[in-house]
N, C-alpha and C positions, 0 to 999 in steps of 0.2 A: 407710384411705387402704390398709391392706394388702389390701382388694379390689381396689384400681382398680391398684396392683403384679401382682397374681395376674392380672387381665385384660390387663395389658400383656404380662405374662410370655407368659403363652397365647396371644396375638397374636404375638409375637413369633417362638416358635415354630412356631407354624402356618404364618407366611410364610417360614421357614428351611426347612421341610418343601417347602411349595409350589416355592420357588426350588430346593431340591436337584431336584425331578421334572423341572422346566422344563429346567434345565440337564442334566440325564441324559438327557432324552430328544432334546435338541438335541444334543447330541454323538454319540449314537447316529446320528440322524438323518443328520449333517454327514459323521461320519467314517464312514458305512456303507460304502465302499469298500476303507478299512482295517478296519474289524473283522470282516466277516463274514468274510472269510479267516482272519483270526486264529480266533474261535471255530470255525470248523469244522476247522481242524486241531489246537485243543485237544481238541474231540469226539472226531474222530477218532484222536487221539494216545493218549488215554484208553480208547480202545476197543482199541489195539494193543498196551498195556502188560504186558496177561499174556503174549501171544504174543513180544513182545520179553525179557521176563523169563525165559520158560521158553529160548530160544536161549542167554541170556548164561548158564543155569544149564548148559548143556551146552558151554559152554566158548568160546563165539562172543562175537568183542569188542562192546561196545556200539555202536558207529556201525556196524560191519556188519550187525548184527543190526537195529538202526532203517532202515539202508538196503533190506534186504532184506523186512520185513515191509512198509513203505510201497509200494513198487518193486510187489511183487507184488499186494499190494491195489489199486494204480492199474490194474494192468494187467487185472483180471477188472472194475474198472468201465469200464474202455476197453472191452472186449469187450462188454460188454452195452450200451454206447452204440452200440457197432459194428451189432451184432445190430438193436438198434431201428432205426438209420436205414438199415441194410439193408434190414428189412421194409417202412420206409416209402417206399425207391423202388419196392418191390413193389406200393404201393399207386396207383403212377400208372396201371395198366391200368384202373383203375376210375374213372379220371377222367371219362371217355368216358360211362360211366353215370349218373355221378354230373350229368352236363351236361345227359344228357337226362331223368334226370327231374326236373330242376329246369327244364326247358321246360315239361314236362307242366304242373308246378304252376302254372308262370307263367302258360300258357294257361288254366288250369280258375281260376286268382284274376282274371285277366281278365274272363272270363266271367260269373263271379259280381258283381264290383262293376259292370259294365255293365249287368247285368240288375237288381239291387235298389239299387244308388246314383244310376244313370243318369250314369255316367262313360263316355264314349267311351275307347276303345283308344289313339286317338292322345292326349291327355291323360295318359293312364295311360304310356304310352310315353315323353311327353316329359318327364313326373317321373322317370320310373326313369333315361333317359338322364341329366338332372341330378344325381341320387342317384350313380349308377355314377361319373360325372365325378368328385365328391366323394371317394369311395371310392377311386378308380384315384389321386388324388394321395395320401390317406391310403396306401396301400397301397405305393407308391414309399417313405414313409418308414417304413413296416413294414418292409420288404424291407432297405432300408438298415441299420433298426436290428437287423434278425436278424443282418445280415453283421458288425456290430460285435459283436451278443451272441455269437456263435460265438468269435469271435477274443478276446471277453475271456474268455469261458468256457476256451479254451485256456490263456491266461495265469494265469488265476487255479486253474486244476489244477496248473500248476507252481509258482506261490506256495505255495498248498496243501501240495504235495509236500514243498517244502525247509523250510516251517514245521514239518511234522509230524515231520521227520526230526530238526530241530533241538532241537523238545521232547523226543522221544524220549533224544536224547542227552542234554540238559541238563536231564531233568525232576529230579534231584534236587538240585541247585542252584536249581531254580525252587520245590521244596519247602523247602529252608533258607533262601531268602528269604521265603518266608510265614511260617515258623516264627521268624523274626530277627524279624519285625513285630510278630508276636504275642507274643513275650518283652519286647519294647522298649515294649510299649502299654498290656498287657493283663498283664505279669508272668511269671516264670518256672513258676509252678505252673499257667498254663493251658497250655503248651507241649506237655505232653503229650496235654489235650483237643484241642488245635488238631491235632494230628499222626492223632489217631482220627477227626478232622473231614474233614481231606483224605483218610485212605485211604479213609473211606467214601462218599466223592464221587468219587475213581477207581472203585472198585468197581462203585459204582452207576451210574455212568454209562457205564463200560465194557457192564455186562448188558445197560442199557438201548439202548445204542446198536445192541448186536450185535442185542439182542433184535428190533427194528426191523428189518434186515437179515434176520433169521430169517423172520420175518411176511413178509416181501415175497419170499422165495424160497419159502415156504408157497404164498403167494397167485398166485404166476406160475404154480406148477405145477397148483394146482387151475381157475385162469383156463383155462389153454393146453388142459388136460384135459375142461372142461366146454365151452369154444366149441369145440374141435375136433369133439365130439360131436354139439353141436348144428348145425354146418354151417357157421360164419361164417368166411370167408376171412380170410387172412392172423391167423388166431388167436393166432400167438407174438408179432406187434407189438401186438395189442391187451392179451393176459396182460401182458404186461411193463409197457405203459403204464398199466393200471390198477393192477396191483400197485404201480408206482412213485408214483404219483399216492395211493396209500391212505396213502403216509406222512404226510400230512397229516389229522391226525384229524378226524373227522366229517363234513370237507367230502369228503374224497378218494374214499372209498368211493362217494359218490352222483355224484361227476363221471365216475370211471372209467368206472360203470357208463351214464351218461347218454349220455357218446360212442359207447359199443359201440350202445347202441340204437339212436340217432340216423345211427350207419353202416347198421345192419341194416335200417331204415326207407326209407334212400334209396335202397339197392342191392339190398333184396330184392323178391320178387315179391310177398309177403303180408304181412299184420301178425301172422303167429302165430310166425315167427322172432322179431321182436323181442320180443312178449310172452313167449316162452321164455326169451330172452337175459335180459330185466328180472326175471321169477323168479327165475332162476339168480342174477343178481348182488342180489338182495335177500334168497335164500337165503344166499350166502357173507358178505354183510353180517353177517347176524346171527351165523354162526359164526366170523366175525373178533371182533366186539364183545363174544361173551359167553364164547369158548373161549380164540381164538388168543392175542389182545391181553392177557387178563388174565392167562392163565396164562404166557405167555412176557416180558412187559414189564409188566404190570401190577404185579405182586408186588413190583418194584423200586422205583418212582415210581409213586406213589398221589397222581392229581391230581384235584380236583375238576371236573367237565364244566362247570360255569360258568366257573371260571377257566381251564379248558384254550381254550373258545373264547374268551374273551378276551385270551388270551395269542395266539390265532390270529389277533385282528383287529388285536391291537396290533402284533403283529409284521410283518403285512401291512403296516401304516401306515407303520412306522419301517423296515424292511429289503425291503419286498416279499415275493416269492414264497420268497427264502431265509428270511426273519422268520419265515414261518409255519410253517417246518419247524425251524429253530433255537431259537425262543424256547421250545417246548414241552421240551427237555430243559434249556434255561436255568433254565425255572420248576421244573425238577425236582431242580437242581443248589441252588436257593434254599431248596426245602423242606427238603431234607439238613440244609443249615446251619439252617436255623429251628427245626428237631426237635432240634437238638444244643446250641444256646444257649438257655439259661433266660429272657432278655428277649427273644427272639425266638417263642418256643414259639406264643403266641397265633395270630402270622401262619401257622407251619406248622399249626398246627390249621385256621384258615381255609380257604388255599387246597387243604388235603387232603381226599381222597376219604372 
């Protein structure tokens, strides 16, 4: 009878855990539009807490300090986006070259298919026209979606700005709320421990997110210098783009390099430039993987590559591109909590590097 009760209890616990995860990810998925700005603002606020505290120490009121640091940060981000869009407009001159190269490739492909597969050019063009018709319809949807995304981005920036300012102003009240919950459910003796954990989370998150921005800045300079010396057009645009994409661990560095290599393949006169660009990005990727990221951000949050990749994929499934960026610092915060709570230490060891 005891064995039966034990099995039933184990099954019930398993079902409860399974139901918890189902409900958790369902809430994360369907509340995406609400949670993404909140999480972004929370991470942004933790990054700016030290600066805000410094201004308050110099005598500035908390509200004004919060408004100042957030607005300056947003202006810097907007300046980077403005440079990106300005450089993107400059790429318009290469559209003619890209179109000519595509026509050459299409002619060579037509000749190859006709020679080896005995399919006439007329049939090939009919098939291409059919595909182009479908792609044009899809392109219309993409353009509409892009316009909506730009409007949505502007709205989200405004929301994140307001949220971040409010979180910086009311950060002590939020901390007090968390400590009161700990006091009620875990006892007064755990309040001091919880206060230590909250302090570690704020510090680690600030250093980690700040480290990411520092890595992006360093990589932007390295990419711009290297691409300029190689002779790649619009080096500033591709340097900023590759550095920003690099925020996504493992995938970002490869994707950023692939975009520049593809661009040089289409617009360049020979393979030499593309090969040099590929070697350059491979070398910088090694520098980033073994020197920059471990020294700047790796000392703050050490996550296992396995769970980092799992976090990327899961974040992409739940929140899209935003999830691929946000889930890594969230996983790092979870590791800080796991490492400082005795019952959860095995989980911290599991996801740690």
